[in-house]
N, C-alpha and C positions, 0 to 999 in steps of 0.2 A: 394546223390553222390555215387550210386552203393550199398548202404546199406539200408536195410529196417528198419522200426521202431523197429520191434522185434529184429533185429540184433543189432541196436544201444542200445537197452535196455540191451541186453546180454553183450555188451561191457562195459556199465556203471557198470553192476553187477560184471563183472570180475575185472574192475578197482577198485571197492570198496573193493575187496578181495586181492588187491595187484598185480593182474595179468595184468599189463599194456602192451598194444600193441603199438609198434612204427610205425604202418602202417599209412600213410597219410590219406587214406580213412577212417580209424577208427577215427582219430582225427576230420576230417571234419564232420563225421556222429554224433559224440557226441556233437560237438559245435553247429551244426544245431538243434539238439534235445533240447539242453539247451536254445538256442535262441528263439525257438518256444514254450517254456513252457508257459502256461497261467498264468496270475496273480493269486496268491493264494487268495481264498475267502472262507468265512465261508459257511456252508451248508444253503441254503435258502436265501443267500445274493444276492441282485440284485441292479445294479447301476441305480440310478434314471435318469441320463443323461450321455451323452458321453462327456468326458473331452478332452481338446486339446492335452494333453500329450498322451492319448490313440491313437488319430488320427496320431500324429507324429510317435509314435512307430510302428503303422500299416504300415505307408508309408515307414519307414526305412526298414521294413522287406520285402518290395516288391523287386522282382528280375525279370527284364524284359530280358529274354533270356540270362541270365548270366551277364547283365550289372547292376552294383549296383545302388541303388536308388539315390545316390548322383548326378549322371548325370541328373536325372530328376529334381532335385532342381536347378542345374546349368542352364538347359534349361528353367525352369520356371522363374528364375531370369533374364535371357536374354530377355524373352518375356515382363516381367514387365518393364525392362529398356527401351526397344524400345517403349513401350506404354507411358511411363512417360516422356521420354526425350524431345519430342516436347513441352510439357506443363510445363517444369520444372521452367521456369521463372515466369509463372503465379502462380505456386504452392508456390514458394518462396515469391512472393509479397503478396499472400494471407496469408501465415504464418506470415510474418512481421506485416501486418495489424491486424491480429488476436492477435498477441502478444501485440501490442500496446493497442488494445481494452481491452484485459484481464488485462494488467497492470493498465490501467486507472480505471477499476472497483476495482481492489485491492487497488490502491492508494486512491481513493475517498471514498470507502465504508469500508475499513479495516484499512489501515495504518494511514491516517489523523485523523479519530476519535480517534483511540487508542493513537496516539501521543499527540493530544490536551488534551485528558483526563489525560494522564500522566503528562503533563506540568501543567495542572490546579491543580492536586493533589499535585505536588511539588512546586506550586506557582512560576513558572518560566515563565509565560506568560508575554510578554512586555505590558506595559500600553500605553494608548494614550497620556497621559500628564505626564511629569516629575513632581513629587511632589514638587521639589524645584523651578521649573519655576514659578508656581503660587505665591509662597511666595516672590520671587524676584520681580515680576511685581507689586505686591501689596505694597511692601516696597518702590519701586521706585515711585509709585503713591502718597504714603504718604509723601515722601520727596519733591516731586514737589509741593504738596499743602502747605506744611510747608514753603518752600522757597517763595511761593507766598504770604504768610502771612495770609492764611485763614484756617489753620489747625495746630494741635499740633504734627503731625507726628506719631500718634498712630492709630491702627486699630479701636479703640472705637470711635474716632472723625472723621473717614473717611467719613461716610455718610453725616454728617453735612457740612464737608469741601467741598465735591463734590457738594452739593446743593448750597453752597455759591459761588463756582466757576461758576456754571451755571448762577446764577443771575448776577454775575460780567461780564460774557460774554455777556449777554443781554444788560447790561448797556453800555458796550463798543461799541456794535453795534448801540445803540441808539445815542450815542454821536458822532458817525462818525467812520465808519470802516477804512477809510484811516488814520485818526489820530491815531487810535488804532494800526494799522499796523506799523506806523512810531515809536510809543513809544515802541512797542514790546509786549504789554500786550495781544493783541488779539492772537498773535502767541503763547505765552506761554499758554493761555487758550485753544487754539486748541490742543496743544501738550498734555495738561492734559486730554482733552476729548479722544484723541487717546489712551493715556495710560490707561484710564478707560475702553475703549472698549477692549483693549488687556487683561486686568485683568478679565473683565467680560466673554470674550470668553474662556479663560483658565479655569475659574471656571465652566462654563457650560460644557466644554469638560471633566473636572474632574468628574462632576456628571454623565455624560453619561458613562465615563469609569467605574465608580463604579457600575452603573446599569448593564453594559455589563459583568463586572467581576462576579457579583453575579449570573447571569443567564447563563454564558458560559458553565458551567458544565452540566446543564440541557439540553442545546441545543446539546452538544456533545453526551450525552447519547441517545438523540432522533436520532441523526445522525447515531449511531451505531446499531440501531434496524434493518435496512435492512441487514447489515452484519450478525447479529445474525440469522435472518430468513434464509439467504442463507446457513449458516453452518448447521442449524438444518433441 
């Protein structure tokens, strides 16, 4: 701005001695000199690569015919806006689909295995069978056998009572199914068999539940291996 570099250096030297000049050209010359100072580096130091901050600073220092570089950024933003605007809906749709896909990976590979492992360690996972349901059904079966007169109503005599009920059911069918239905013994024996099936199914489900509960933690640890591989 009308002042050479040597003149600007002389101005800085005079300012350091307290001889400050209020001329506008002097102020502009000193400010331009300070703005264009190189980044201080040690002797022999070389940058291995160009950083983004260096490029931004270089662009900010550009001056096209007295027009600040901010106008260049505004013009560039306008070009980008005109290029992106016709495809904005497609970009938004793609971003939403990508977000859903990424969340699916996070949910399946990270969140669910960690949640299930935590619940297993805290013993808060729901069971397939209520522990009280099996005892209730078995007690009901013992009571039905006892009321029929072929059991003592205890778990120890349940097997013998069920075998006796099966033989009694066969005898009733041999003597006539219609007469057994009229007397009601066939219906009671059928209900006992249904109750036996319910108790047996609950007992089998309880065994499966115990097996799954013992191996659930191992399965969840295996399921967390892909997440560990992705992180590392």
